[in-house]
N, C-alpha and C positions, 0 to 999 in steps of 0.2 A: 632289574629289568632285563627281559630276554631281547636277543637281537631282533627277533621277528616283530615284537611290539615296538622296538625303537625304529625299525624300518617302516612299520605302518604310520606311526606318528610323524615321521619325516615326510612320508608321501601325502598325508593329510595337510601338513604345513605347505607342502608344494602346490596343492590344489588351492589352498587359500591364497597363496602368492600369485598364482596364475589368474585367479579372479581379479585381484588388485590390478595386475597389469592389463587385464581386459577393460576394466572400468576406466583406468587411466588414459586409455587410448582415445577417449572422447574429447580430450583436451589437447590434441594436436601433438606436435613434436615434443614440447615440453612435458606434457602428460606422458608421453611414451618414455622418455628418459627417466623422468621421475618414478614412473611405475617400475622400470627396471631396477632402480636403486631400492625402491620400496620391497621388491621381491627379495633382494638380499638381506634387508633389514628384518623381514618377517621371518625368514629361514634362521638367521643368527639369533634373533631374540627368542624365537621358538625353541631352539636347542637348549638355551640357558633357562628359560621359564619351565620347560618340561623336564629339565635335567637329563636330557638324552645322553647315553653313553656312546659317543661317536668314536669308533676305533680307527676309522679311515678319515683322516683329517680333510681330505679333498672331497668327501661326499657332500657336505653342505653347499659348497659353491657349485657343484655339479647340479645339484637339485634346484638351486636358485636360477641357474641359467636355463635349465629345462623348463622351469615354471614361467620364466619371462618369455621364453620362445612360444610356449603353449598358449599364453595370453595374447601375444602378438598374432599367432597363427589363427586363433579363434576369431580375433578382430578382422583378420584379413578375409577369412572364409565366411564367417557368419554375418558380420556387419557390413563386409565389402569396403572396408577403410582402405584408403590409398595411402601408403607409407612413402616417405621420402628415404633415400639411402641412409641418411643420418639417424633414422629411426632404429636401425639395427645396432646402434651403439648402446642401445638400453641393455643388450645382452652383456656387454662389457660392464656396465654400471651395476648389474645384478651380481656380478662376481666379486665386486670390490669389498663389501662388508665382511663376509666370511672368508674370502680369498686372502685378504691381507693378514688375517689372524693365522690362516692355515700356512701362509708363507713363512710368517715369523716363527711359528712352531717348527717348521721344517728346517729353517735356517739355524735355530737354536738347538736342533737335535731333539730325539724323543726323550720323554721324561717318564719316570715312574708315575702311575696315575693315583698312587696312594700318598707317598712322601714328596712327590714332585722333584726328586733328585734326577739329574741327567743320566742316561742309561749308557753313555759312552764309558767304556772300560768296565762296565757292571754286567753281570748275568740278568737276564730278564726272563719272565715267565707269564703265560696267559692264564689266568686263574679260571678253571673250568666252572666255578660256581658263580662268580660275578662278571667273568669276562674282562676284568681290568688287567692292565699290564702292570706287573709288580717287579721291582728290582730285587736283587738277592738279599737285601737287608730287610725287605718286607714279604719275604717268601718263607713259608713254613716248610722246610725240606722234608721233614719226617711225617708231615701231614698231607702234603700235596695240595696246599691251598695258600692263598695270601693271608696276611695277618688280620686283615679287616674281616674276611669270612670267618677266621678262627675266633676272633674276638666276638662277632656277632652271630655266631652259630648258624651261618647260612647254609641252607640245605643244597644237596647236590642232586638227589634223587626225587622225582615227582611224587606227590602225595596221592595221586589218583590210584584208587583201589585196584582198578581193572590193569594197570601197569604192573603192579606187584603180582597179582593173581596170574597174569599171563606168564610170568617168569618162574613163579614158585608153585602154582596150583593153590591148594587150599592152605589156609593159614594155621598156625599151630594153635591148639587150644590147651590151656593148662601149661604148667611148668613155668620155668623162669628163663629170662634171657641169660645166655652163657657169659655175658660181658658185664652188663649192669645189674643183673639179678632181679630185674623188674618182672613181676608176675604178668603173665599174659591175660588180658581181659579186653572187654570191648572198646576201652579207651586206648589201649596199647597193643597194636597188632604185632605178632611174632611170625617170623617166617623161617622155615628150616632149609638149611643148605641142600641143594639138590645133589651134592656129591657125597657129603658125610653125615648129613642129617643134623649137623650142629645148629641149634636154634638161636637166632638173635632177633631182638625187636628192631622195628623199622629205623628208629632213631640210631641204633648202633650199626646197622648196616650202612646207614648214610655216613655216619662218623668214620667208619672204616673204609670209606670210598668203595662200597659195594662189594667188598671182598670178605670171605669167610676167615675169620681169625684163627680157625683150627686147621683147615686143609689148603686154604689159599684159592678156593674156587671164586670165580668172579661172576657177578650177575651179568647175563648176556645183555648187550646193547648199551653198554657204558659210553660216555663220551670218549673220543679218541685220546684227549689229553690225559684222562684218568687212566686208561689202559696202558698207555706208554709209561706213565709214572709207576704203576704197579709192576709192570714188567721189568723196568729198570731196577726197582728196589728189591726184586724177589731174589731170594737165595735158596739154593737146592736143598739145604738142611731143613728149611722150614716146612717142606711138604713131605718129608720122610715119615 
């Protein structure tokens, strides 16, 4: 799941929570406080049900309190509801469900999102393919990806034809991939390196992190994490 999709789903949960808070304002102070707590429950339950990959642990509590504030604000402006000072404790109640979990995670220290080992004393890496935080034991150093992406063959590069055409021009017709020896056809696109003309299929370009296996040319527009990994592992002899 991309970070953009995660943020959009979290925003949708926030709108739903704000609506719940607004409806709850019709039951007075008790409704206001209960609505705030319900905002927190909706955000927390939604992140689990939708399996959202939240990298910033304090983002759900923030969304919950904004949703509660939005619901109360709409009730104040739209329905002209008069609130007592105690009503604003609903904001505190909205933070509680996800805030307690975020605080526990923070106090315990960060963990690897694959094996759940504590990262204290271990190297950690943000996988450019799945965006999970992996410890050194779950990281494939030679492959530049986490063990989960390696096992499931998670793609790095987009499958959109226009993305490839923009960077390579016309695809190669005929011949074989220099790495897997697969013949180019309508089902398996091949693209020639813009530097040396070395032809690789789309799967092999992806598997090689967007780098030409012959001359070391890199596809423009790669994620920063991938570019840094390629530069760190480059040796001058490889490109002679």
